[in-house]
Every structure is written in structure tokens, then in C-alpha cells.
C-alpha positions as CSV (number, residue, x, y, z in Angstrom):
1,X,22.1,9.5,2.2
2,X,19.0,7.2,1.9
3,X,17.0,9.3,4.4
4,X,17.9,12.5,2.5
5,X,16.7,10.9,-0.8
6,X,13.4,9.8,0.7
7,X,12.9,13.2,2.2
8,X,13.4,14.8,-1.2
9,X,10.9,12.4,-2.7
10,X,8.4,13.3,0.0
11,X,9.0,17.0,-0.7
12,X,8.1,16.4,-4.3
13,X,4.7,15.0,-3.2
14,X,3.8,18.4,-1.8
15,X,4.9,20.5,-4.8
16,X,3.2,21.3,-8.0
17,X,2.7,18.1,-10.0
18,X,2.8,16.0,-6.8
19,X,-0.1,14.2,-5.3
20,X,-0.6,16.7,-2.4
21,X,0.2,20.3,-3.5
22,X,-2.7,21.4,-1.3
23,X,-0.5,20.6,1.7
24,X,1.4,23.8,1.0
25,X,2.2,26.0,4.1
26,X,3.4,29.5,3.0
27,X,7.0,30.2,3.9
28,X,7.9,26.6,4.7
29,X,9.1,23.5,3.0
30,X,6.8,20.5,3.5
31,X,7.5,16.9,2.9
32,X,4.7,14.4,3.0
33,X,3.0,11.2,2.0
34,X,-0.6,10.6,1.0
35,X,-2.7,7.5,1.5
36,X,-6.1,6.3,0.4
37,X,-7.4,3.0,1.7
38,X,-10.5,0.9,1.3
39,X,-12.1,0.2,4.7
40,X,-12.6,-3.4,5.6
41,X,-16.0,-4.9,5.7
42,X,-17.4,-8.2,7.0
43,X,-15.6,-10.3,4.3
44,X,-12.9,-8.2,2.9
45,X,-12.6,-4.7,1.8
46,X,-15.5,-2.4,0.9
47,X,-15.7,-0.9,-2.5
48,X,-17.2,2.5,-1.5
49,X,-15.9,3.3,2.0
50,X,-12.5,4.9,2.4
51,X,-10.0,6.4,4.8
52,X,-8.0,9.4,3.4
53,X,-4.6,10.2,4.9
54,X,-1.8,12.6,4.8
55,X,1.3,12.7,7.0
56,X,3.6,15.7,6.7
57,X,6.8,17.1,8.3
58,X,7.8,20.8,8.5
59,X,10.3,22.2,7.7
60,X,11.3,19.4,5.3
61,X,15.1,19.8,5.8
62,X,15.1,20.2,9.6
63,X,11.8,18.7,10.8
64,X,10.4,20.4,13.8
65,X,6.8,19.1,13.6
66,X,5.0,16.1,12.2
67,X,1.3,15.8,11.7
68,X,-1.0,13.0,10.6
69,X,-4.4,13.7,9.2
70,X,-6.9,10.9,8.7
71,X,-10.4,11.4,7.5
72,X,-12.7,8.5,8.0
73,X,-15.3,8.0,5.2
74,X,-14.9,11.4,3.5
75,X,-18.1,12.6,1.8
76,X,-18.8,14.3,-1.5
77,X,-17.3,11.5,-3.6
78,X,-13.7,12.8,-3.2
79,X,-11.6,10.4,-1.2
80,X,-7.9,10.7,-2.2
81,X,-5.6,11.7,0.7
82,X,-4.0,14.5,-1.4
83,X,-7.4,16.1,-2.0
84,X,-9.1,15.4,1.4
85,X,-6.5,15.2,4.1
86,X,-3.7,17.4,2.7
87,X,-5.8,20.7,2.7
88,X,-6.7,20.0,6.4
89,X,-3.0,19.5,7.1
90,X,-2.2,22.9,5.5
91,X,-4.9,24.7,7.5
92,X,-3.9,23.2,10.8
93,X,-0.2,23.5,10.2
94,X,-0.5,27.2,9.3
95,X,-1.8,27.8,12.8
96,X,0.7,25.5,14.4
97,X,3.7,27.2,12.9
98,X,2.3,30.6,14.0
99,X,1.7,29.4,17.6
100,X,5.1,27.8,17.8
101,X,6.7,31.0,16.2
102,X,8.7,28.9,13.7
103,X,10.9,30.8,11.4
104,X,10.1,30.3,7.7
105,X,12.7,28.4,5.8
106,X,11.5,29.4,2.3
107,X,10.7,32.7,0.7
108,X,7.4,32.9,-1.2
């Protein structure tokens, strides 16, 4: 029951209004978690250097694949995981489901 509840929350992350709607993979339910962290420096954390992360599972209800994307020091002033790493997840996972011949679990 707890795992199902967490998975539903992670699905909400990737839907409209969530922090990573750009993780969308057409035809598939996606569950995920974003992360944005300050990098450590010599005496603590830096204020302007980040790691952007997204971890996603697909399909959300019966996971077949999991993928973690981490971008070290993203450029262009955008550093949130949902804006930097999630679109990369989407692009790579679209190819992965095609190569694995996964059957879509959602209609678009």
C-alpha cells in the first residue's frame, strides 16, 4: 500500500502541474523524482554550481526500466532537475522503449 502511494506521488511529478512534465514519454506512464543540489566547495556548498537530477521509471504501474540522468554544472542559468535532466530522460527513454519494443500502457 505504501509503495503504491509513493508511486502515485512520483507519477504526479511527471504530469501537468508537477515539477517534471518534460519527462513525458508518449504512450507510457512515467513516475519520477527531480533533484537539484548545490555542489560542495572547499568549505561548504557553492552558491552558483549545481547538479541537476531526474530519476524515472517506466511504465509507472509495472516498471520495466529505470533511468537516472545527472547533469553536472548545467549552463544557461537553468539548473532545476525538472527543467534540465527531465527532458534528457524523455529523449533517451523514447529511444529505449522503441529499442526494447515495449508496449505502451497509455493512449495519447
